[in-house]
Every structure is written in structure tokens, then in C-alpha cells.
C-alpha positions in Angstrom: -46.6 14.6 -21.3 -49.5 17.1 -20.1 -48.8 17.0 -16.4 -45.4 18.3 -16.7 -46.5 21.0 -19.2 -49.4 22.0 -16.8 -46.9 22.4 -14.2 -44.3 24.4 -15.7 -47.5 26.9 -17.0 -48.7 27.1 -13.4 -45.2 28.0 -12.0 -44.9 30.7 -14.7 -48.6 32.0 -14.0 -47.7 32.1 -10.4 -44.4 34.1 -11.0 -45.3 36.5 -13.4 -49.0 37.0 -13.1 -51.8 37.2 -15.6 -50.0 36.8 -19.0 -53.2 37.9 -20.8 -53.0 41.5 -19.1 -50.4 43.8 -20.1 -49.8 47.0 -18.0 -49.8 50.2 -20.1 -48.5 53.5 -19.2 -49.4 56.7 -20.9 -47.4 59.8 -20.5 -49.0 63.3 -21.5 -46.5 66.0 -21.3 -47.9 69.3 -20.5 -46.1 72.2 -19.1 -45.9 72.3 -15.3 -47.4 68.8 -14.8 -46.9 65.1 -15.8 -49.7 62.6 -15.7 -49.4 58.7 -15.7 -51.9 56.3 -16.4 -51.7 52.6 -16.1 -53.5 49.7 -14.6 -52.2 50.5 -11.1 -53.8 53.8 -9.3 -51.7 56.8 -9.5 -49.3 57.2 -6.8 -49.6 53.2 -6.0 -46.3 51.4 -5.6 -45.6 48.8 -8.3 -45.4 45.2 -6.9 -43.1 42.9 -7.9 -44.3 40.0 -9.9 -42.0 37.2 -8.6 -42.5 37.6 -5.0 -46.3 38.3 -4.3 -47.6 35.2 -5.9 -45.4 32.8 -3.6 -48.6 31.4 -2.0 -50.3 30.6 -5.3 -47.2 29.0 -6.2 -47.1 26.5 -3.3 -51.0 26.4 -3.9 -50.4 25.3 -7.3 -47.2 22.9 -6.6 -49.5 20.9 -3.7 -52.3 20.8 -5.9 -50.2 18.1 -7.9 -50.9 14.6 -6.2 -47.5 12.9 -7.1 -45.5 15.8 -5.2 -47.5 15.5 -2.4 -47.0 11.8 -2.3 -43.3 12.2 -2.4 -43.2 15.0 -0.2 -44.8 12.6 2.4 -42.5 10.2 1.7 -39.7 12.5 2.2 -41.2 13.5 5.8 -41.8 10.0 7.0 -38.3 8.7 6.0 -36.4 11.6 7.5 -38.6 11.0 10.7 -37.5 7.4 10.6 -33.7 8.4 10.1 -33.9 10.7 13.1 -35.4 8.0 15.2 -32.8 5.6 14.1 -29.8 7.9 14.7 -31.3 8.7 18.2 -32.0 5.0 19.1 -28.5 4.0 18.0 -27.0 6.7 20.2 -28.9 5.8 23.0 -28.1 2.1 22.5 -24.3 2.7 22.5 -24.6 5.1 25.4 -26.4 2.4 27.3 -23.7 -0.3 25.9 -21.0 1.5 26.8 -22.3 2.2 30.4 -22.7 -1.4 31.1 -19.9 -3.0 28.8 -16.4 -2.5 28.7 -14.7 -3.1 25.3 -11.1 -3.8 24.5 -9.6 -4.1 21.1 -6.2 -6.2 20.9 -4.3 -5.8 17.5 -2.5 -8.7 16.1 0.9 -6.8 15.8 1.1 -5.9 19.5 2.4 -7.6 22.4 -0.8 -7.7 24.3 -2.5 -9.9 21.6 -0.1 -12.8 22.5 -0.7 -12.3 26.0 -4.6 -12.7 25.6 -4.4 -15.6 23.2 -2.2 -17.6 25.9 -4.5 -16.9 28.5 -7.8 -17.8 26.2 -6.2 -20.9 25.2 -6.8 -22.0 28.8 -10.2 -21.2 29.2 -12.7 -24.0 28.8 -15.0 -22.0 26.4 -11.9 -21.6 24.4 -11.0 -25.3 24.4 -14.7 -26.4 24.0 -15.5 -23.9 21.1 -18.0 -25.1 18.5 -17.1 -23.1 15.6 -13.5 -24.1 14.9 -10.6 -23.7 12.2 -8.6 -26.8 11.8 -4.7 -26.2 11.5 -1.4 -28.1 11.3 0.5 -25.2 11.6 2.6 -25.1 14.9 4.0 -21.5 15.0 2.7 -18.1 15.6 -0.8 -18.3 16.8 -1.0 -22.0 16.3 1.5 -22.8 18.9 -1.2 -21.7 21.5 -3.9 -24.1 19.6 -5.9 -26.7 21.3 -4.5 -30.2 20.2 -7.0 -32.7 19.0 -7.4 -35.7 21.8 -4.7 -38.1 21.3 -2.5 -36.0 19.3 -0.6 -34.5 22.3 0.1 -37.8 23.2 1.7 -38.9 20.0 4.0 -35.9 19.6 7.4 -37.8 19.5 6.0 -40.2 16.7 4.6 -37.4 14.7 7.8 -35.6 14.9 9.9 -38.6 13.7 7.6 -39.5 10.8 7.4 -35.9 9.6 3.7 -35.5 10.1 2.2 -32.6 11.7 -0.4 -32.5 14.6 -3.6 -31.8 13.9 -5.1 -28.7 16.2 -8.3 -26.3 16.3 -8.4 -22.8 16.9 -11.9 -20.8 17.1 -12.9 -19.4 13.9 -13.1 -15.9 12.5 -16.1 -14.0 13.3 -17.4 -16.5 16.1 -18.3 -15.2 19.2 -17.2 -17.2 22.7 -18.6 -16.5 26.0 -17.0 -17.2 29.4 -17.2 -16.0 33.0 -14.6 -14.2 34.9 -14.4 -13.0 38.3 -18.2 -13.4 38.1 -18.6 -11.3 35.1 -19.8 -12.3 31.8 -17.3 -11.7 28.8 -17.4 -12.3 25.3 -14.4 -12.3 22.8 -14.3 -12.5 19.2 -11.8 -13.1 16.7 -12.2 -10.6 13.7 -10.5 -9.7 10.6 -10.3 -6.4 8.8 -8.7 -5.0 5.6 -5.0 -3.9 6.2 -4.0 -0.4 5.9 -1.3 -0.9 3.4 -1.2 -2.9 -0.2 1.2 -5.6 0.8 -1.2 -6.6 4.1 -4.6 -7.8 2.9 -6.0 -8.8 6.4 -5.3 -7.7 9.8 -6.6 -9.8 12.6 -7.6 -8.7 16.1 -9.5 -9.7 19.1 -12.4 -7.8 20.6 -13.1 -8.6 24.2 -16.3 -7.0 26.2 -16.7 -7.4 29.6 -20.4 -6.8 31.5 -19.1 -4.4 34.0 -19.0 -1.1 35.5 -15.8 -1.2 37.2 -12.7 -0.7 35.0 -10.4 -2.5 37.2 -11.8 -5.7 35.9 -10.1 -5.4 32.7 -6.8 -4.3 34.3 -6.9 -7.4 36.6 -7.5 -9.7 33.4 -4.9 -8.0 31.6 -2.3 -8.5 34.6 -3.3 -12.0 34.7 -2.9 -12.6 30.8 0.5 -11.2 31.2 1.6 -13.4 34.0 0.1 -16.5 32.1 2.0 -15.3 29.1 5.3 -15.0 31.1 4.9 -18.3 32.5 4.0 -19.7 29.4 7.1 -18.2 27.7 9.6 -18.9 30.9 11.9 -21.2 29.1 11.7 -19.5 25.6 12.4 -16.2 24.0 10.9 -14.6 21.1 12.2 -13.2 18.0 11.1 -10.2 16.2 11.8 -8.5 12.7 11.2 -5.5 11.0 8.2 -5.4 8.6 7.7 -3.3 5.8 5.4 -0.9 7.8 8.8 0.2 9.8 7.2 -2.0 12.7 8.1 -5.1 14.5 6.5 -8.5 14.1 6.8 -11.8 15.9 8.1 -14.4 13.5 8.9 -17.1 16.1 9.6 -18.4 19.8 12.7 -20.2 20.3 13.9 -22.3 23.4 16.3 -20.8 25.7 20.0 -22.1 25.2 21.6 -22.7 28.4 25.0 -20.8 28.6 26.8 -24.5 29.4 26.2 -25.6 25.8 28.4 -22.5 24.7 32.1 -23.4 24.7 34.4 -20.2 24.7 37.8 -19.3 25.9 37.8 -19.1 29.8 36.6 -15.7 30.9 34.6 -14.6 27.9 31.1 -15.7 28.9 31.7 -14.3 32.3 32.7 -10.9 30.8 29.4 -10.8 28.7 27.0 -11.7 31.3 28.4 -9.6 33.9 28.7 -6.8 31.8 25.0 -7.0 30.4 23.6 -7.5 33.7 25.4 -4.5 35.4 24.3 -2.3 32.4 20.5 -3.2 33.1 20.7 -2.7 36.7 22.4 0.7 36.2 19.6 2.8 34.7 19.7 5.4 37.5 23.2 5.8 37.4 23.2 6.7 33.8 20.2 8.9 34.4 22.2 11.2 37.1 25.3 11.6 35.2 23.2 12.3 31.8 24.9 9.4 30.0 22.5 8.0 27.3 21.4 4.5 28.7 22.5 2.4 25.8 25.2 -0.5 25.2 26.9 -1.6 22.4 28.5 -4.9 21.7 30.6 -5.8 18.7 31.5 -9.5 18.3 34.1 -9.8 15.6 36.1 -13.1 14.5 36.3 -16.3 12.6 33.3 -17.4 10.8 31.5 -20.3 12.9 33.5 -19.3 16.3 29.8 -18.9 18.3 28.9 -15.1 17.9 25.5 -15.6 17.3 24.9 -18.6 19.6 26.4 -16.7 22.5 23.8 -13.9 21.5 21.0 -16.4 21.6 22.1 -17.7 24.9 22.8 -14.6 26.8 19.1 -13.5 25.7 17.9 -16.4 27.4 20.1 -15.8 30.5 18.8 -12.4 30.8 15.4 -12.9 29.9 15.2 -10.7 27.0 13.7 -10.7 23.3 15.8 -10.6 20.3 14.9 -8.0 17.6 16.8 -8.5 14.4 17.6 -5.4 12.4 18.4 -6.8 8.9 20.3 -3.7 7.2 20.3 -5.7 4.0 16.4 -5.8 3.6 15.3 -4.3 0.2 13.8 -0.9 0.3 15.5 0.0 3.6 16.7 3.5 4.0 18.1 6.0 6.7 14.5 7.2 7.3 13.0 3.9 8.0 16.0 2.7 9.7 15.7 5.3 12.1 12.0 4.6 12.7 12.7 1.1 13.5 15.4 1.7 15.9 13.3 4.3 17.8 10.3 1.6 18.0 12.5 -1.1 20.0 11.3 -1.6 23.4 13.4 -0.4 26.5 14.7 -3.9 27.5 15.7 -6.2 24.5 18.5 -7.4 22.3 19.1 -5.6 19.0 20.9 -7.7 16.5 22.6 -6.7 13.4 24.5 -9.6 12.1 27.3 -9.1 9.2 27.3 -5.6 9.7 30.0 -5.0 7.3 28.0 -7.1 4.4 25.1 -4.9 4.7 26.5 -2.2 2.2 27.4 -1.9 -1.2 30.0 0.4 -0.4 32.7 -0.2 2.4 31.9 0.9 5.8 35.3 2.7 6.4 35.9 6.0 4.9 39.5 5.6 4.8 39.3 2.8 2.1 39.5 3.7 -1.4 37.7 1.3 -3.8 39.8 -0.2 -6.3 38.5 0.1 -9.6 39.1 1.3 -13.2 37.9 4.4 -15.1 35.1 2.4 -16.9 33.5 1.7 -13.5 32.6 5.4 -13.1 31.2 5.4 -16.7 27.6 5.3 -16.4 27.3 4.2 -20.0 29.3 0.7 -19.4 27.9 -2.6 -18.7 29.7 -3.1 -15.5 28.5 0.4 -14.2 24.8 -0.4 -15.1 24.8 -3.9 -13.6 26.2 -2.2 -10.2 23.4 0.5 -10.4 20.9 -2.4 -10.8 22.5 -4.2 -8.1 22.5 -1.2 -5.6 18.6 -0.5 -6.6 17.6 -3.9 -5.4 19.6 -3.7 -1.8 19.1 -1.3 0.9 19.6 2.4 0.6 21.2 2.9 4.2 24.3 5.1 4.5 27.1 5.0 7.0 25.8 8.6 8.2 22.3 7.2 8.7 23.5 4.2 10.8 25.4 6.2 12.8 22.4 8.6 13.5 20.4 5.8 14.3 22.7 4.2 16.9 23.1 7.2 19.1 21.1 10.1 17.3 18.3 12.2 19.2 15.5 9.6 18.5 17.7 6.6 19.2 16.0 4.1 21.8 17.4 3.8 25.2 17.6 0.7 27.4 18.5 -1.6 24.6 21.5 -3.8 24.2 22.8 -3.7 20.7 24.8 -6.5 19.5 26.7 -6.4 15.9 28.7 -9.4 14.5 31.2 -9.2 11.6 34.2 -11.3 10.0 35.7 -8.3 8.5 36.6 -6.1 11.7 39.3 -4.2 10.0 36.8 -3.0 7.2 34.5 -1.2 9.8 34.8 2.5 10.0 36.3 3.9 13.3 33.3 6.4 13.7 31.1 3.1 13.8 33.3 1.3 16.2 34.2 4.1 18.7 32.9 3.8 22.6 29.3 5.1 22.6 28.1 3.1 19.8 30.2 -0.2 20.2 31.3 0.0 23.8 32.9 -3.4 24.1 34.8 -5.4 21.5 35.2 -8.8 21.8 37.0 -11.3 19.2 36.1 -14.7 18.6 39.0 -16.8 17.3 39.4 -20.5 16.1 38.9 -23.4 18.5 41.6 -23.6 21.2 42.7 -27.2 22.8 40.5 -26.3 25.6 37.4 -25.5 23.6 37.9 -28.8 21.8 38.1 -30.7 25.1 35.1 -29.1 26.5 32.8 -29.6 23.5 34.0 -33.3 23.5 33.0 -33.6 27.1 29.8 -31.5 26.1 28.6 -34.3 23.6 29.4 -37.6 25.4 29.1 -36.8 29.1 25.9 -38.8 30.5 23.0 -36.3 30.8 22.3 -35.1 34.4 18.6 -35.6 33.9 19.0 -39.1 33.5 20.4 -39.4 37.2 17.9 -37.0 38.4 15.0 -39.1 37.2 16.4 -42.3 38.6 17.0 -40.7 42.1 13.4 -39.2 42.1 11.8 -42.3 41.3 13.8 -44.3 44.0 12.6 -41.5 46.9 8.8 -41.6 45.8 7.1 -44.1 47.9 4.6 -46.4 46.5 0.8 -45.8 47.5 -0.6 -48.9 46.1 0.0 -52.8 46.8 1.1 -54.7 49.8 4.3 -54.3 51.9 5.9 -57.0 50.0 5.1 -55.3 46.9 6.5 -52.0 48.1 9.7 -53.5 49.4 10.0 -55.6 46.1 9.6 -52.3 44.1 12.2 -50.3 46.0 15.0 -53.0 45.6 14.1 -52.8 42.0 14.5 -49.3 41.9 17.6 -49.2 43.8 19.2 -51.8 41.6 18.1 -49.4 38.8 19.8 -46.4 40.1 22.8 -48.3 41.0 23.2 -49.4 37.2 22.3 -45.9 36.0 25.1 -44.5 38.2 27.7 -47.3 37.5 26.9 -46.7 33.9 27.1 -43.0 34.1 30.2 -43.2 36.0 32.0 -45.5 33.4 30.7 -43.3 30.6 31.8 -40.2 32.2 35.4 -41.6 33.2 35.6 -42.8 29.4 34.6 -39.4 28.1 37.1 -37.8 30.3 39.9 -39.7 29.6 39.2 -39.6 25.8 38.4 -35.8 26.0 41.8 -35.2 27.6 43.8 -36.9 24.7 41.6 -35.2 22.0 43.3 -31.7 22.4 46.6 -32.8 21.8 45.4 -34.5 18.5 43.9 -31.3 17.2 46.3 -28.2 16.0 45.6 -25.1 17.8 43.3 -22.5 16.2 43.0 -24.1 13.0 39.6 -25.4 13.1 36.2 -23.5 13.9 33.9 -24.6 16.5 31.2 -25.2 14.0 33.6 -27.5 12.0 34.3 -29.6 15.1 30.6 -29.6 16.1 29.8 -30.7 12.7 32.4 -33.6 12.9 31.3 -34.6 16.6 27.6 -34.7 15.0 28.4 -37.7 13.0 29.6 -39.5 16.2 27.1 -38.3 18.6 26.5 -41.9 20.0 29.8 -43.4 19.2 32.4 -41.5 21.6 35.1 -44.0 21.0 34.9 -43.9 17.3 34.8 -40.3 17.4 38.3 -40.3 19.2 39.5 -42.9 16.9 40.9 -46.4 17.7 44.4 -45.8 16.7 45.2 -43.2 19.0 45.7 -39.5 18.7 47.6 -39.6 15.7 44.9 -41.3 13.8 42.5 -38.9 15.6 44.5 -35.9 14.0 43.9 -37.5 10.7 40.7 -38.6 10.7 39.8 -35.2 11.9 41.5 -33.6 9.3 40.0 -35.7 6.7 36.5 -35.3 8.0 36.8 -31.7 8.5 37.8 -31.2 4.9 34.8 -32.6 3.7 32.7 -30.1 5.9 32.4 -26.4 5.9 35.7 -24.6 5.9 36.7 -22.3 9.0 37.0 -19.7 6.1 33.4 -20.0 4.9 31.4 -21.2 7.7 28.5 -19.2 9.2 28.6 -17.5 12.4 
């Protein structure tokens, strides 16, 4: 306790001066003069007590050993921190001079390109620090299967077991060589920016090179590898709560031949969409917004969604699902989602009439009583709670999102509805919905073609047998080769004969099937559900007692399936 007291006393002494000496001033008043006497000479300036003794104050402070030690530590620590910062800046400058660093976020398309490309690199497949996974979607679709699992894919699918695979774990570094350049890639995670997303995954790629072009070459190669891997599939995206787009799944392309519609409908859609995608300059020269909208309306289960899936595969476009009924979605969020669409894609709004709590037609007045408008009634309170749970999109907000100033151009917009008359004319006008196509219940032509699609022999079987017959045998004697050729020829003849008989039988039965079905009474989904129960028994599907019995059987079977008025699109 004595040391602090001495310190305080020394500081006060240095500031004030000698506390024992008190300046005295004597004033003698005489006529004509005045004299002053004090401890200072007459005429001398009186010094300020607080500033003349600063050196003495510093000397007093430095005389304390503890303070000197702390001052030394402060100077040494500051010097070390200065050297550390200078060294880190020099290190980063040298590192950036020799290395190219690229970051790929999980929610960006380039992340998928790099993941597909890396999955084919030896260093990625031979990783020592791995994460075991049984998921077969998203990132895990590019995972490396454990040896033996890739050969037993069918049995695992039938038994319900998931194949085991592994992917490199987080925070592990993997090195490889690309075009004689040393590269390092790391799979990392960081805390998400939003409360609902705890972790965000990203890839960090470092390349030892001075030339920036090596990164461009790698990205182009990765993009080509991704397109090659996705050649027979399409990607599906949905909007996330952050008003962006998130990849959810990859679906195989569906051939147009598997969609059975009335004659001319498929050709109309495909030709119109292809013409639009090839007419960007034509729209630009004439000042017309480069957008195209399609409204598919009609009976449920008539193939509206199926044709969109097939058309996306035919045009090589991805599908972006705009869910108007998503909880918390409002007009501003919808504008952000629509404006963030890529230039060439298919934007899908399913059941656009069912996404609102109020009708989409301003000419329709809601029927109700006065109690419904009273906010104190239980009916009004229940309705208010329901509106709070659903989206808050208005008709004007939807119209502005479709063709407003911020609306994205170059996209194909498809909207489906089962209640065409309930839509407002402002929504269905040209410029927003340019082409309207009605999907009706199944016709006799559709029933016949659907039956043929189910029971005609696969062309792949004939192609495989023909390929085996044309491929020469490289091993064995000439006699064995001739014997193998004769065996393959016999097998090919048997396959062709069986296929011919099956084709003739299926064609004959298919010609009688439409006569047994009434026109426009069953949906295509209902007919497909019925034929699925006889997918390997075409004669039983047609019925053994002729057209009359077939009609009765179909009617009885369809009554147990999804009715045409309630089947989903």
C-alpha cells in the first residue's frame, strides 16, 4: 500500500511544486507607486506550476521499477505485433503472386460443375479422409461407390437397401495435378448468414500458377464434364426462404414419345418453344420483351405436368418451380425470385388458381353472409388465421412479377390450372400467357396409343441382339466362332419372331380397345393406372370376353382408382 501512496505523492509534488513553500505577496500602497514583494524577483514572470515540472514528473514515474517493466513489455509486444502484421501482409502478397484461389459456394451452379469434375479425379477417388454416406441425391449423386456396390445396384434397389458410398470429409485437403500445375482443393463449412441455415458448404481451390488462364481452362473443362454427366437428365430448382434458388434433385429426361396427347399438340408446343428460343434478335430489334408464357388448362390427370417435364428434356432446359403457396411469400419476394431466374429455363407455376385465398378473377364476387365480414365471428377469425399461414401474394403483385420492369427475359413460363374460368383476364392476356392449350379427357386415339406404348416390345431388345450378332468373336477357334455366330443368329431370329408376334397381338388388341372405351370420360392418369396393373399381361388388360367385357372391366377398375375429377395433374 505504500508504493501507490508514494507514487501519488510524487506526482502531486511534481505538478504543484514544493508544498512547504507558500508564495507571499506584500502590497504597500503609497501615493504614486506600488511595490510587490514575493518569493520571485520583481518584474519576473510567475511560472505555471503544472508545466515546468513535467520532466520531474517523468523522472518520478520512471523511478518506479514496476512501471518500467510494464513499459518494456508494451514496447516489445507492439514491436512483435508490428512484425507479425508486416509478415502476414508479405506472406499473402507472395502467396497471391504464386497461387490462384477460387471459392465455389454450394448454392451456385459452378459448385456442381466442380463437384462432378472432381469426382472423376484420382486424388478425389483415393481420398484417405472420407465421409461415409448412403444418400443418393444432391452432392452424394457424385459420390464414389465402394467397390462391389456399383455391381449390385439392381439388387440393392429391389431389396430397398441403399448403396454405400464415400465422399471427402470436411476441412480435409486434397492435392492433384492439372496441366502440370499443382492444385489443392478443400471442402469447408461456415456459419450461414440466415437464422434458418446453420451451415453453408463451399469449395476452396488453389492453383500454383502465375497465369490466370489455367483457372479458365479448368472451369470450362468442369462445365463440359457436368453437361456430359447431365446429358440425359434435367435439374429441378425450388425457391428458398432467402429468395434465391436451390437445387433439389436431378430427374432423367422423359422422351416425348412416352407422352400421349391428341394429334398436333406436342408438335405445337415443341415448335413454338424452339422458335422462341431462336428468336432473341428478332425480339430485340422490334423492342418486344423476350418472354413467352404458356397456360395449360383442362381436366386433372390429362398430362399437363408430364408434357412440361418432357419438353424440358427435349429443349435441354432446367425447371425452376415457383411455389406461389409457400408460407411467407409476398409480392416483393416473388419479384426477387422471378428476376433471379436464368435467361434460358422453364419457370413452372402449378395450380395457379389454387395459390390464393381470394379468387384470381376480379369480376367474381365471393359469396358469403354478413357474419363472414364481421371480424369478431369465429368464421372470420379462422379465415384470418388461415390467411396468415399461406402466402401473401396479390393479383397485382403476380402481374407485375410476370411482365414488370424487373421481370427476367429469355425464360419460358408455364402455368397449369384446372379452373380456367376462375382466372382473371389480366392474367391470361397475351404478353403474360401467350399460348393457351386445353387438355381434355382421354380420347380413343389416346387410349390406343397408350396401350401400344405399354405393351409393344422394346426396341432396345432388338438393337442389343442385333449388336451382338454383328460383333465378331476375337478368341477361340474358327469352329467356335462359327458356332457362336449360328447361335446368335438363332437368338436374333427368336427375338425378332417373338417381338413380331407380340407387336401384331398388341396392335390387334389396341385397335379394339378404343371401341370398348367411351369418348372423353376417363383421364389419361386413370387409364395409365389401370394398365399398370396388367403391365406384363396385355391380353388380360384387354379382357378375354371381347370389347363388351373390356368396357365393363375398365369401368369397374377405374371406379376404384383416382376419379377423373380428382386425379392430380
